[in-house]
C-alpha positions in Angstrom: 0.2 0.4 -0.3 1.0 3.0 -0.9 1.6 6.6 1.3 -1.4 7.8 -0.7 -3.5 5.1 -0.5 -2.6 5.2 3.6 -3.4 8.9 4.3 -7.1 8.3 2.2 -7.7 5.5 4.6 -8.2 8.6 7.9 -10.4 10.9 8.5 -9.9 14.5 7.3 -9.3 15.5 11.3 -6.5 13.2 11.0 -5.5 13.3 7.7 -5.4 17.7 8.0 -3.0 18.2 10.4 -0.6 14.6 9.1 -0.5 16.2 5.7 0.4 19.9 7.3 3.3 18.6 9.4 4.7 16.5 6.2 4.8 13.3 8.0 6.4 10.7 6.0 3.9 7.7 6.3 6.2 5.3 4.3 8.5 5.9 7.5 6.1 5.9 10.2 5.4 3.1 12.5 2.4 4.5 14.4 0.1 7.4 15.5 -1.3 7.7 18.2 -4.2 9.6 20.0 -5.1 9.6 23.4 -7.8 12.1 24.7 -6.5 15.4 25.5 -3.1 15.1 24.4 -1.1 16.2 21.1 -1.0 13.5 18.3 1.7 11.6 18.7 3.8 10.2 15.9 6.7 7.7 15.8 9.3 7.6 12.2 12.0 5.6 12.8 12.2 4.8 16.0 12.0 8.4 16.9 9.4 10.5 18.4 7.1 13.6 16.9 4.5 15.2 19.2 2.3 17.9 16.8 0.1 20.4 18.4 -3.3 19.2 17.7 -5.7 17.6 20.2 -8.5 15.6 20.3 -11.9 15.3 22.5 -13.3 11.6 23.6 -16.3 12.5 20.6 -13.5 12.8 17.9 -11.7 9.8 18.7 -15.1 7.8 18.5 -15.7 9.8 15.0 -12.1 8.5 14.0 -13.0 5.3 14.8 -16.1 4.9 13.3 -14.9 6.5 10.3 -12.3 4.1 9.9 -14.7 1.4 10.7 -17.1 2.1 7.7 -19.0 3.6 10.2 -20.4 -0.2 11.1 -19.3 -0.2 14.5 -21.0 -3.6 15.7 -19.2 -5.1 12.8 -16.0 -5.2 14.6 -17.4 -6.2 17.9 -15.4 -9.0 17.9 -12.1 -7.7 17.5 -13.3 -4.8 19.6 -13.0 -6.6 22.4 -9.9 -7.8 22.0 -9.1 -3.5 21.6 -7.9 -4.1 18.4 -9.2 -3.4 15.4 -7.6 -4.8 11.1 -7.6 -2.0 8.6 -7.4 -2.5 5.1 -3.2 -3.3 3.9 -3.3 -4.8 7.1 -2.6 -2.0 9.6 -4.1 -2.8 13.3 -5.5 -0.3 14.9 -5.0 -0.8 19.2 -8.0 0.2 21.6 -8.1 1.3 25.1 -11.3 2.3 26.9 -13.5 1.1 29.7 -14.1 -2.7 29.5 -17.5 -4.4 30.3 -16.6 -7.8 31.9 -19.0 -10.3 32.1 -17.1 -13.1 34.9 -13.8 -12.5 33.8 -15.0 -12.2 30.3 -14.7 -9.1 28.5 -17.4 -8.4 26.4 -16.6 -4.9 25.2 -15.1 -1.6 25.0 -16.5 1.4 25.4 -15.9 5.4 26.1 -12.8 4.6 24.0 -10.0 7.2 25.0 -7.0 6.6 22.8 -6.2 4.6 19.5 -3.1 3.5 18.3 -2.8 3.0 14.6 0.4 0.6 13.9 1.2 1.4 10.5 2.2 -2.1 8.1 5.1 -1.7 5.6 5.8 -4.6 2.8 9.6 -4.2 2.7 10.3 -6.6 0.0 14.0 -7.8 0.8 14.4 -7.3 4.3 15.4 -11.3 4.9 17.5 -11.7 2.0 20.9 -10.8 5.0 19.1 -14.5 6.8 17.3 -16.1 4.4 20.1 -18.6 3.8 20.7 -19.4 7.5 17.0 -21.0 7.3 18.1 -24.1 5.6 20.5 -27.3 6.1 21.4 -28.9 2.8 18.1 -28.4 1.0 16.0 -28.8 4.1 14.1 -25.7 5.3 14.4 -25.0 9.2 11.3 -24.7 11.0 11.8 -21.2 12.4 11.1 -19.0 14.9 11.2 -15.1 14.8 11.7 -13.1 17.9 11.2 -9.2 19.1 9.5 -6.7 21.6 6.0 -5.3 19.9 6.8 -3.1 17.2 10.6 -4.5 16.4 9.7 -5.2 12.6 8.4 -9.3 13.7 5.9 -10.2 11.0 7.5 -7.4 8.1 10.2 -9.9 8.4 8.0 -13.1 8.3 6.2 -12.3 5.7 9.3 -11.8 3.5 10.5 -15.2 4.4 6.8 -16.0 3.3 7.5 -14.5 0.1 10.7 -15.8 -0.6 9.9 -19.7 0.6 7.5 -19.1 -1.6 8.8 -18.3 -4.9 12.0 -20.3 -4.4 15.3 -18.5 -5.0 18.6 -19.7 -6.6 19.0 -22.3 -3.9 16.3 -23.5 -3.4 12.9 -24.5 -5.0 9.7 -22.8 -4.3 7.3 -24.7 -1.5 3.9 -24.6 -1.1 3.2 -21.7 2.2 0.0 -21.8 3.8 -0.7 -19.1 6.0 -3.4 -18.4 9.0 -3.4 -14.6 9.3 -5.4 -14.2 12.8 -5.7 -10.3 12.4 -5.1 -9.7 8.3 -1.3 -7.9 8.9 0.3 -10.4 7.3 -0.7 -10.8 4.0 -3.1 -7.8 4.7 -6.0 -9.6 2.8 -8.9 -6.7 1.5 -12.1 -9.6 0.6 -10.1 -12.6 0.9 -7.3 -11.7 -1.3 -3.6 -10.7 -0.4 -2.4 -7.2 -1.0 1.1 -7.6 0.1 2.7 -9.5 -1.8 3.6 -13.7 0.1 4.4 -15.2 -2.6 3.2 -17.0 -6.3 2.5 -20.6 -4.0 0.7 -19.1 -1.0 -2.1 -19.7 0.4 -4.3 -17.3 2.8 -6.6 -18.4 5.8 -7.9 -14.6 7.2 -9.1 -13.1 10.2 -9.1 -17.1 11.4 -7.8 -18.1 15.1 -5.2 -19.7 14.9 -6.0 -22.0 17.3 -8.6 -23.5 14.6 -6.6 -22.3 11.5 -3.4 -24.5 11.2 -4.8 -27.8 11.2 -7.6 -26.6 9.0 -5.4 -25.6 6.6 -3.1 -28.4 6.7 -6.3 -30.4 5.7 -7.4 -28.8 2.9 -3.9 -27.2 1.4 -1.5 -29.8 2.0 1.1 -26.9 3.0 5.2 -27.4 2.8 5.9 -24.5 5.6 2.9 -23.6 7.8 3.1 -19.8 9.0 1.4 -17.9 11.9 1.9 -14.7 14.2 2.5 -14.4 17.2 2.5 -17.7 19.2 2.2 -18.1 23.3 -0.8 -19.9 24.0 -0.9 -23.3 25.2 -3.4 -24.0 22.4 -1.1 -22.5 19.9 2.2 -24.7 21.6 -0.4 -28.1 20.6 -1.0 -26.9 17.1 2.7 -26.6 16.5 3.3 -29.8 17.3 0.8 -31.1 15.4 1.8 -29.7 12.3 5.3 -30.7 13.0 4.2 -34.4 13.3 2.6 -33.5 10.3 6.0 -33.4 8.4 5.7 -29.5 7.9 7.8 -26.4 8.2 6.5 -23.9 10.8 7.4 -20.2 10.5 6.2 -18.2 13.8 6.8 -14.7 15.2 7.0 -14.0 19.3 7.2 -11.2 22.0 10.8 -11.3 23.4 13.7 -10.0 23.4 16.0 -12.8 24.5 16.8 -16.6 24.6 16.2 -16.1 28.8 12.9 -13.8 28.3 11.3 -17.0 25.8 12.3 -19.5 29.1 10.4 -17.6 31.2 7.2 -18.6 29.1 6.3 -21.8 30.3 4.5 -22.9 27.4 6.8 -21.4 25.1 9.7 -23.1 26.6 8.4 -26.6 26.9 8.5 -26.2 22.8 11.6 -25.3 22.5 12.5 -27.8 24.8 11.5 -30.3 22.3 14.1 -29.0 19.5 10.6 -27.6 17.5 12.3 -24.7 16.2 16.1 -25.3 14.8 15.8 -21.3 13.7 15.3 -18.1 15.8 15.6 -14.9 14.8 16.5 -12.8 17.1 15.6 -8.6 16.3 16.9 -5.6 17.7 13.0 -3.8 18.6 11.4 -1.4 17.9 14.2 1.4 18.5 15.5 0.0 14.8 12.8 -2.5 13.3 13.9 -5.2 10.8 17.2 -5.2 12.2 18.0 -8.7 12.8 20.8 -8.9 15.4 21.8 -12.8 15.7 19.9 -15.9 13.8 20.6 -19.0 16.6 20.0 -22.7 16.4 18.1 -24.8 18.7 21.0 -25.0 21.0 22.0 -20.8 21.0 24.2 -21.6 18.9 25.3 -17.8 17.1 24.8 -18.6 13.2 24.7 -15.4 11.6 
């Protein structure tokens, strides 16, 4: 999605100050709107604050506009605190949580928005793609970074290159379970981002349901998912591995120790489920690769 297409997603009350400040949306990582506070824009890891403030009512207007004035159609996403927009952009929400027992049924009185812009950066995996193979065998790979570190962007380019094939390796069929529409950026079921010629995308489906569904229906050689961590995620990844499918996934974290502190993930790593771990630098250097290790912790590149 080009910059002019991104800006057209916004209502005038958000679009106009961004254009007046000549914000480079192609390099923008997130735009934050908080009731009564200055508009905040994060560009290449640096925060800029614009002298424009919004009321709670104006925030609701922005939200309604981005949801095509059909908030009821997004109730399932809103109760989880986000909306997915065309192109894979993600709008985070906070407000007053409405509970039934220990379950959140909705969010009301929305007081802040965080628009995280998805950027397709073809070639960002060039420096590591060769490390993900052992001879002609593609390794199960886990991409690790804190939020905003570029792990989804890197995963997307890995998918594209694996699907299309390289000079050294033939293309593989890839199945993507895109729970939040952030990897492929599907619009009406069709990917807007380039995820390769041999890739099939199951859009908007929970990972725990979609992984097994894709294995049964599309027989992928490679299965890709974003942001794993739950006990159910671990179970389905183990099932995919037992089916002979190579798994590519991402997870929040900033070090091997941080992964060990997540009980579900620790159990999975102890089985050697991922032969490659890609650690990214984090949100101050989105997409920059710190190191690649094997499952024993040996640094490969």
